[in-house]
TORPA-4810 file (N, C-alpha, C, O; in nm, 3 decimals):
<nodes>
NODE_1_-13.008_-5.655_8.143_-12.955_-5.732_8.033_-13.067_-5.779_7.942_-13.048_-5.783_7.820_M
NODE_2_-13.182_-5.814_7.997_-13.293_-5.861_7.916_-13.338_-5.754_7.817_-13.368_-5.786_7.702_T
NODE_3_-13.341_-5.629_7.859_-13.384_-5.521_7.769_-13.292_-5.511_7.648_-13.340_-5.486_7.537_A
NODE_4_-13.162_-5.529_7.665_-13.069_-5.522_7.553_-13.095_-5.633_7.453_-13.088_-5.611_7.332_A
NODE_5_-13.127_-5.752_7.502_-13.159_-5.864_7.412_-13.287_-5.833_7.335_-13.294_-5.856_7.215_V
NODE_6_-13.387_-5.780_7.404_-13.513_-5.746_7.340_-13.492_-5.640_7.233_-13.546_-5.653_7.123_T
NODE_7_-13.415_-5.538_7.263_-13.389_-5.433_7.164_-13.311_-5.487_7.045_-13.337_-5.447_6.932_L
NODE_8_-13.218_-5.576_7.068_-13.143_-5.635_6.957_-13.235_-5.717_6.868_-13.224_-5.710_6.746_A
NODE_9_-13.325_-5.794_6.928_-13.419_-5.873_6.849_-13.513_-5.782_6.771_-13.544_-5.809_6.655_A
NODE_10_-13.558_-5.675_6.834_-13.646_-5.581_6.768_-13.580_-5.520_6.646_-13.646_-5.501_6.543_L
NODE_11_-13.453_-5.489_6.655_-13.382_-5.431_6.542_-13.376_-5.522_6.421_-13.344_-5.477_6.311_G
NODE_12_-13.407_-5.649_6.440_-13.408_-5.745_6.330_-13.549_-5.780_6.285_-13.567_-5.875_6.208_N
NODE_13_-13.650_-5.707_6.330_-13.788_-5.732_6.289_-13.809_-5.695_6.143_-13.728_-5.621_6.086_G
NODE_14_-13.917_-5.744_6.083_-13.945_-5.713_5.943_-13.956_-5.563_5.916_-14.020_-5.489_5.991_P
NODE_15_-13.893_-5.522_5.810_-13.893_-5.383_5.764_-13.898_-5.384_5.612_-13.832_-5.466_5.548_T
NODE_16_-13.977_-5.295_5.554_-13.987_-5.294_5.408_-14.013_-5.153_5.356_-14.055_-5.064_5.430_F
NODE_17_-13.986_-5.135_5.228_-14.020_-5.012_5.158_-14.040_-5.046_5.011_-13.959_-5.116_4.951_S
NODE_18_-14.149_-4.996_4.954_-14.180_-5.021_4.813_-14.247_-4.898_4.754_-14.301_-4.815_4.827_A
NODE_19_-14.243_-4.888_4.622_-14.308_-4.775_4.557_-14.372_-4.818_4.425_-14.348_-4.928_4.376_Y
NODE_20_-14.452_-4.728_4.370_-14.522_-4.755_4.245_-14.428_-4.735_4.127_-14.379_-4.625_4.103_A
NODE_21_-14.404_-4.843_4.055_-14.326_-4.836_3.932_-14.413_-4.855_3.811_-14.365_-4.850_3.697_G
NODE_22_-14.543_-4.876_3.833_-14.642_-4.890_3.726_-14.769_-4.819_3.771_-14.795_-4.805_3.891_A
NODE_23_-14.845_-4.776_3.677_-14.965_-4.697_3.705_-15.077_-4.783_3.763_-15.099_-4.896_3.721_T
NODE_24_-15.147_-4.726_3.861_-15.272_-4.782_3.911_-15.384_-4.689_3.868_-15.377_-4.569_3.895_T
NODE_25_-15.485_-4.742_3.801_-15.603_-4.663_3.764_-15.707_-4.674_3.873_-15.739_-4.784_3.918_S
NODE_26_-15.759_-4.559_3.918_-15.857_-4.555_4.026_-15.990_-4.507_3.969_-16.007_-4.390_3.935_V
NODE_27_-16.084_-4.601_3.958_-16.216_-4.570_3.907_-16.288_-4.478_4.004_-16.269_-4.487_4.125_T
NODE_28_-16.370_-4.389_3.951_-16.443_-4.297_4.037_-16.539_-4.371_4.130_-16.606_-4.466_4.090_T
NODE_29_-16.543_-4.326_4.255_-16.634_-4.377_4.358_-16.611_-4.525_4.392_-16.704_-4.595_4.430_A
NODE_30_-16.487_-4.571_4.378_-16.455_-4.710_4.414_-16.317_-4.715_4.479_-16.224_-4.650_4.431_A
NODE_31_-16.303_-4.792_4.586_-16.172_-4.812_4.646_-16.094_-4.909_4.559_-16.146_-5.013_4.516_S
NODE_32_-15.968_-4.874_4.532_-15.883_-4.953_4.443_-15.750_-4.981_4.511_-15.687_-4.889_4.563_T
NODE_33_-15.707_-5.107_4.509_-15.578_-5.143_4.567_-15.467_-5.079_4.485_-15.465_-5.090_4.363_K
NODE_34_-15.375_-5.012_4.554_-15.262_-4.946_4.488_-15.151_-5.048_4.467_-15.121_-5.128_4.556_V
NODE_35_-15.091_-5.044_4.349_-14.982_-5.137_4.316_-14.847_-5.075_4.348_-14.810_-4.971_4.293_L
NODE_36_-14.775_-5.139_4.437_-14.639_-5.099_4.474_-14.548_-5.213_4.426_-14.519_-5.306_4.501_F
NODE_37_-14.504_-5.204_4.302_-14.437_-5.318_4.240_-14.285_-5.308_4.238_-14.219_-5.395_4.181_N
NODE_38_-14.229_-5.205_4.299_-14.084_-5.193_4.305_-14.041_-5.186_4.451_-14.072_-5.090_4.522_T
NODE_39_-13.969_-5.289_4.496_-13.922_-5.292_4.634_-13.787_-5.222_4.645_-13.698_-5.242_4.563_E
NODE_40_-13.774_-5.139_4.748_-13.644_-5.080_4.781_-13.570_-5.174_4.876_-13.450_-5.195_4.862_E
NODE_41_-13.643_-5.230_4.973_-13.588_-5.333_5.060_-13.703_-5.406_5.127_-13.813_-5.353_5.140_F
NODE_42_-13.677_-5.529_5.169_-13.773_-5.616_5.235_-13.693_-5.716_5.316_-13.658_-5.823_5.266_D
NODE_43_-13.664_-5.682_5.440_-13.566_-5.758_5.519_-13.609_-5.900_5.555_-13.523_-5.983_5.586_T
NODE_44_-13.739_-5.930_5.551_-13.785_-6.063_5.592_-13.875_-6.127_5.487_-13.947_-6.222_5.515_A
NODE_45_-13.870_-6.074_5.365_-13.953_-6.127_5.256_-14.101_-6.132_5.294_-14.169_-6.232_5.270_N
NODE_46_-14.149_-6.024_5.352_-14.289_-6.016_5.396_-14.375_-5.930_5.304_-14.496_-5.918_5.326_C
NODE_47_-14.315_-5.871_5.201_-14.391_-5.785_5.109_-14.392_-5.850_4.972_-14.286_-5.869_4.911_F
NODE_48_-14.511_-5.883_4.923_-14.526_-5.943_4.790_-14.662_-5.907_4.733_-14.760_-5.896_4.807_A
NODE_49_-14.668_-5.887_4.603_-14.794_-5.855_4.534_-14.864_-5.736_4.599_-14.987_-5.734_4.612_S
NODE_50_-14.786_-5.636_4.639_-14.835_-5.512_4.700_-14.904_-5.533_4.834_-14.983_-5.449_4.877_S
NODE_51_-14.875_-5.644_4.900_-14.933_-5.677_5.030_-14.821_-5.705_5.130_-14.724_-5.774_5.100_T
NODE_52_-14.837_-5.650_5.252_-14.742_-5.675_5.360_-14.803_-5.776_5.456_-14.910_-5.754_5.511_F
NODE_53_-14.733_-5.889_5.475_-14.776_-5.995_5.565_-14.659_-6.028_5.658_-14.581_-6.118_5.629_T
NODE_54_-14.646_-5.954_5.769_-14.532_-5.976_5.858_-14.533_-6.114_5.923_-14.639_-6.164_5.961_P
NODE_55_-14.415_-6.174_5.935_-14.404_-6.308_5.992_-14.359_-6.307_6.138_-14.325_-6.412_6.193_N
NODE_56_-14.360_-6.190_6.199_-14.327_-6.175_6.341_-14.439_-6.093_6.405_-14.469_-5.982_6.360_V
NODE_57_-14.499_-6.146_6.511_-14.606_-6.073_6.581_-14.550_-5.948_6.647_-14.442_-5.951_6.706_A
NODE_58_-14.624_-5.839_6.637_-14.582_-5.716_6.702_-14.654_-5.595_6.646_-14.751_-5.606_6.571_G
NODE_59_-14.603_-5.479_6.684_-14.659_-5.351_6.645_-14.569_-5.289_6.540_-14.446_-5.287_6.555_Y
NODE_60_-14.629_-5.240_6.433_-14.555_-5.188_6.319_-14.600_-5.046_6.286_-14.720_-5.016_6.286_Y
NODE_61_-14.504_-4.960_6.258_-14.534_-4.828_6.205_-14.545_-4.843_6.054_-14.451_-4.888_5.988_Q
NODE_62_-14.660_-4.807_6.000_-14.684_-4.815_5.856_-14.709_-4.674_5.804_-14.784_-4.597_5.864_I
NODE_63_-14.646_-4.640_5.692_-14.662_-4.510_5.627_-14.693_-4.533_5.479_-14.639_-4.625_5.418_N
NODE_64_-14.778_-4.449_5.423_-14.805_-4.460_5.280_-14.843_-4.323_5.226_-14.901_-4.240_5.296_A
NODE_65_-14.811_-4.302_5.099_-14.848_-4.179_5.030_-14.876_-4.212_4.885_-14.813_-4.299_4.826_A
NODE_66_-14.972_-4.142_4.829_-15.000_-4.153_4.686_-15.028_-4.014_4.632_-15.068_-3.923_4.705_I
NODE_67_-15.006_-4.000_4.504_-15.044_-3.877_4.438_-15.136_-3.913_4.322_-15.104_-3.998_4.239_I
NODE_68_-15.249_-3.846_4.317_-15.343_-3.865_4.208_-15.306_-3.767_4.097_-15.298_-3.647_4.120_F
NODE_69_-15.284_-3.818_3.978_-15.260_-3.733_3.861_-15.394_-3.683_3.810_-15.494_-3.755_3.819_N
NODE_70_-15.397_-3.564_3.758_-15.523_-3.526_3.698_-15.553_-3.380_3.682_-15.652_-3.345_3.618_G
NODE_71_-15.472_-3.293_3.738_-15.499_-3.150_3.719_-15.627_-3.107_3.786_-15.677_-3.173_3.877_G
NODE_72_-15.680_-2.995_3.742_-15.798_-2.935_3.803_-15.920_-3.025_3.783_-15.952_-3.063_3.670_T
NODE_73_-15.986_-3.057_3.891_-16.105_-3.140_3.887_-16.177_-3.128_4.021_-16.124_-3.066_4.113_T
NODE_74_-16.294_-3.185_4.031_-16.368_-3.181_4.157_-16.360_-3.317_4.224_-16.310_-3.413_4.166_T
NODE_75_-16.411_-3.325_4.346_-16.418_-3.453_4.413_-16.335_-3.459_4.539_-16.268_-3.363_4.577_G
NODE_76_-16.341_-3.576_4.601_-16.268_-3.604_4.723_-16.168_-3.715_4.693_-16.199_-3.808_4.619_V
NODE_77_-16.048_-3.705_4.753_-15.941_-3.800_4.728_-15.882_-3.842_4.864_-15.855_-3.758_4.948_Y
NODE_78_-15.863_-3.974_4.885_-15.797_-4.018_5.006_-15.731_-4.154_4.989_-15.751_-4.223_4.889_F
NODE_79_-15.650_-4.190_5.089_-15.576_-4.315_5.094_-15.618_-4.387_5.221_-15.644_-4.324_5.323_I
NODE_80_-15.625_-4.522_5.214_-15.670_-4.600_5.328_-15.583_-4.722_5.348_-15.545_-4.788_5.251_T
NODE_81_-15.550_-4.752_5.474_-15.484_-4.877_5.508_-15.592_-4.981_5.535_-15.681_-4.958_5.618_L
NODE_82_-15.585_-5.093_5.466_-15.678_-5.203_5.486_-15.604_-5.315_5.558_-15.501_-5.362_5.509_F
NODE_83_-15.656_-5.358_5.673_-15.598_-5.471_5.746_-15.694_-5.590_5.729_-15.812_-5.580_5.761_K
NODE_84_-15.640_-5.700_5.681_-15.719_-5.823_5.662_-15.844_-5.799_5.577_-15.948_-5.859_5.603_N
NODE_85_-15.832_-5.713_5.476_-15.942_-5.692_5.383_-16.045_-5.589_5.424_-16.142_-5.568_5.351_G
NODE_86_-16.027_-5.525_5.539_-16.123_-5.425_5.587_-16.054_-5.292_5.612_-15.937_-5.287_5.650_S
NODE_87_-16.129_-5.184_5.590_-16.074_-5.051_5.616_-16.031_-5.042_5.762_-16.107_-5.077_5.852_E
NODE_88_-15.907_-4.996_5.784_-15.852_-4.988_5.919_-15.825_-4.844_5.960_-15.873_-4.799_6.064_F
NODE_89_-15.749_-4.770_5.879_-15.721_-4.629_5.906_-15.726_-4.553_5.774_-15.668_-4.595_5.673_K
NODE_90_-15.795_-4.442_5.777_-15.805_-4.358_5.657_-15.714_-4.238_5.674_-15.706_-4.179_5.782_R
NODE_91_-15.646_-4.203_5.568_-15.556_-4.087_5.570_-15.631_-3.959_5.547_-15.754_-3.954_5.549_G
NODE_92_-15.553_-3.855_5.524_-15.614_-3.724_5.503_-15.703_-3.726_5.379_-15.673_-3.792_5.280_N
NODE_93_-15.812_-3.653_5.389_-15.908_-3.644_5.279_-15.894_-3.506_5.217_-15.906_-3.404_5.286_Q
NODE_94_-15.870_-3.504_5.089_-15.845_-3.378_5.021_-15.948_-3.350_4.913_-15.989_-3.440_4.840_N
NODE_95_-15.989_-3.226_4.904_-16.063_-3.183_4.787_-15.959_-3.169_4.676_-15.841_-3.149_4.704_A
NODE_96_-16.003_-3.178_4.554_-15.910_-3.171_4.441_-15.833_-3.040_4.444_-15.887_-2.934_4.474_A
NODE_97_-15.706_-3.050_4.411_-15.620_-2.933_4.403_-15.619_-2.882_4.258_-15.678_-2.943_4.169_A
NODE_98_-15.551_-2.772_4.238_-15.542_-2.719_4.102_-15.447_-2.801_4.016_-15.450_-2.792_3.893_T
NODE_99_-15.363_-2.881_4.080_-15.275_-2.972_4.007_-15.299_-3.113_4.059_-15.414_-3.152_4.078_N
NODE_100_-15.194_-3.188_4.081_-15.209_-3.323_4.134_-15.245_-3.318_4.282_-15.215_-3.220_4.350_D
NODE_101_-15.310_-3.423_4.332_-15.359_-3.426_4.469_-15.285_-3.533_4.549_-15.285_-3.650_4.510_T
NODE_102_-15.223_-3.494_4.660_-15.146_-3.583_4.745_-15.231_-3.631_4.863_-15.305_-3.552_4.922_L
NODE_103_-15.219_-3.760_4.897_-15.286_-3.815_5.014_-15.185_-3.899_5.091_-15.107_-3.973_5.030_A
NODE_104_-15.186_-3.889_5.224_-15.091_-3.963_5.308_-15.165_-4.028_5.425_-15.274_-3.985_5.464_T
NODE_105_-15.104_-4.134_5.480_-15.159_-4.200_5.598_-15.044_-4.266_5.673_-14.947_-4.311_5.612_V
NODE_106_-15.057_-4.272_5.804_-14.959_-4.341_5.887_-15.027_-4.389_6.013_-15.117_-4.323_6.065_G
NODE_107_-14.986_-4.506_6.063_-15.046_-4.560_6.184_-14.957_-4.669_6.241_-14.879_-4.731_6.169_S
NODE_108_-14.969_-4.692_6.372_-14.909_-4.809_6.434_-15.017_-4.917_6.436_-15.128_-4.894_6.483_I
NODE_109_-14.981_-5.035_6.384_-15.079_-5.142_6.368_-15.022_-5.271_6.427_-14.905_-5.303_6.407_I
NODE_110_-15.106_-5.344_6.501_-15.066_-5.474_6.553_-15.092_-5.581_6.447_-15.200_-5.585_6.388_Y
NODE_111_-14.992_-5.668_6.424_-15.005_-5.783_6.335_-14.970_-5.909_6.414_-14.877_-5.907_6.494_F
NODE_112_-15.044_-6.018_6.392_-15.025_-6.140_6.471_-14.907_-6.226_6.424_-14.872_-6.322_6.492_N
NODE_113_-14.846_-6.193_6.312_-14.728_-6.265_6.265_-14.757_-6.390_6.185_-14.665_-6.458_6.140_G
NODE_114_-14.885_-6.420_6.165_-14.920_-6.539_6.086_-15.022_-6.508_5.977_-14.995_-6.530_5.859_T
NODE_115_-15.139_-6.458_6.015_-15.246_-6.440_5.916_-15.280_-6.294_5.884_-15.344_-6.268_5.783_T
NODE_116_-15.239_-6.200_5.967_-15.271_-6.059_5.942_-15.194_-6.007_5.822_-15.079_-6.044_5.800_D
NODE_117_-15.259_-5.920_5.744_-15.193_-5.860_5.628_-15.245_-5.718_5.605_-15.349_-5.680_5.658_Y
NODE_118_-15.172_-5.643_5.525_-15.203_-5.503_5.499_-15.197_-5.474_5.350_-15.105_-5.517_5.280_L
NODE_119_-15.297_-5.398_5.302_-15.299_-5.345_5.167_-15.327_-5.196_5.176_-15.381_-5.148_5.275_D
NODE_120_-15.291_-5.123_5.072_-15.317_-4.979_5.064_-15.416_-4.956_4.950_-15.397_-5.005_4.838_V
NODE_121_-15.521_-4.880_4.979_-15.623_-4.850_4.879_-15.634_-4.700_4.857_-15.607_-4.619_4.946_Y
NODE_122_-15.673_-4.665_4.736_-15.698_-4.526_4.699_-15.846_-4.509_4.666_-15.911_-4.602_4.618_A
NODE_123_-15.898_-4.391_4.694_-16.038_-4.359_4.661_-16.044_-4.218_4.606_-15.974_-4.128_4.653_F
NODE_124_-16.127_-4.201_4.507_-16.156_-4.066_4.455_-16.294_-4.070_4.392_-16.338_-4.173_4.342_Q
NODE_125_-16.363_-3.956_4.394_-16.496_-3.950_4.333_-16.510_-3.827_4.242_-16.605_-3.750_4.254_N
NODE_126_-16.414_-3.811_4.154_-16.412_-3.696_4.064_-16.511_-3.706_3.949_-16.541_-3.607_3.884_S
NODE_127_-16.562_-3.826_3.925_-16.651_-3.846_3.811_-16.582_-3.913_3.693_-16.648_-3.951_3.596_G
NODE_128_-16.450_-3.928_3.700_-16.376_-3.998_3.595_-16.259_-4.074_3.656_-16.219_-4.047_3.769_S
NODE_129_-16.206_-4.169_3.582_-16.093_-4.248_3.631_-15.968_-4.160_3.641_-15.941_-4.079_3.553_T
NODE_130_-15.894_-4.177_3.749_-15.767_-4.106_3.770_-15.656_-4.208_3.783_-15.681_-4.325_3.812_K
NODE_131_-15.534_-4.166_3.761_-15.420_-4.256_3.780_-15.338_-4.209_3.899_-15.337_-4.091_3.933_T
NODE_132_-15.270_-4.305_3.960_-15.181_-4.277_4.071_-15.042_-4.257_4.013_-14.996_-4.335_3.930_V
NODE_133_-14.975_-4.151_4.058_-14.842_-4.117_4.008_-14.737_-4.221_4.042_-14.754_-4.300_4.134_G
NODE_134_-14.629_-4.219_3.967_-14.521_-4.315_3.982_-14.403_-4.255_4.054_-14.381_-4.134_4.052_L
NODE_135_-14.325_-4.342_4.119_-14.198_-4.299_4.174_-14.186_-4.313_4.323_-14.285_-4.308_4.396_G
NODE_136_-14.062_-4.332_4.368_-14.034_-4.358_4.508_-14.059_-4.238_4.598_-14.071_-4.254_4.720_S
NODE_137_-14.066_-4.120_4.543_-14.082_-4.000_4.624_-14.229_-3.967_4.648_-14.262_-3.907_4.750_V
NODE_138_-14.319_-4.006_4.558_-14.458_-3.961_4.567_-14.562_-4.071_4.588_-14.672_-4.041_4.635_I
NODE_139_-14.532_-4.195_4.555_-14.628_-4.303_4.575_-14.554_-4.422_4.634_-14.487_-4.497_4.563_T
NODE_140_-14.567_-4.438_4.767_-14.488_-4.538_4.836_-14.562_-4.594_4.957_-14.661_-4.537_5.004_Y
NODE_141_-14.511_-4.707_5.007_-14.555_-4.764_5.133_-14.430_-4.819_5.201_-14.342_-4.877_5.136_V
NODE_142_-14.423_-4.801_5.333_-14.311_-4.860_5.406_-14.357_-4.891_5.548_-14.458_-4.839_5.597_N
NODE_143_-14.281_-4.977_5.613_-14.316_-5.014_5.748_-14.201_-5.078_5.821_-14.109_-5.133_5.760_G
NODE_144_-14.206_-5.071_5.953_-14.102_-5.129_6.036_-14.163_-5.171_6.170_-14.251_-5.104_6.223_A
NODE_145_-14.114_-5.281_6.222_-14.156_-5.327_6.353_-14.102_-5.231_6.459_-13.983_-5.202_6.461_M
NODE_146_-14.191_-5.182_6.547_-14.147_-5.089_6.650_-14.153_-5.150_6.790_-14.093_-5.098_6.884_V
NODE_147_-14.225_-5.262_6.803_-14.233_-5.330_6.933_-14.283_-5.472_6.911_-14.374_-5.495_6.832_R
NODE_148_-14.225_-5.566_6.981_-14.270_-5.704_6.974_-14.406_-5.721_7.041_-14.453_-5.631_7.111_G
NODE_149_-14.466_-5.836_7.021_-14.599_-5.862_7.077_-14.594_-5.877_7.228_-14.697_-5.899_7.291_A
</nodes>
């Protein structure tokens, strides 16, 4: 019976999804916080100003994707999850494609439910500023609690 109660409580843990509805400019050779200013849902009001700060301690599956606009160019492009202001997990690193360049990352992350927070950063070193594409399909972040603390 205890397991059923735990699973029911888990199903009510913080869950969110947001995407880029405005452009983020990513300066060459600098990590830049990506702006996810359009929420699809935020069940516990834990996502604000493009930052996720869960109010329940536990383990969360976090996923993010961005697309760099820019056509043919050189350089390296990637996406990074920052926990509490520090690089935590880096996504796939891509050399520039002949068109736009996609970068993704996903990880299970422990949050303490009070002070821990998450931001998503983009990096590229093409030699010029690039923009991150818009829309719920190509530039997004989402997360859900998968296990309590």
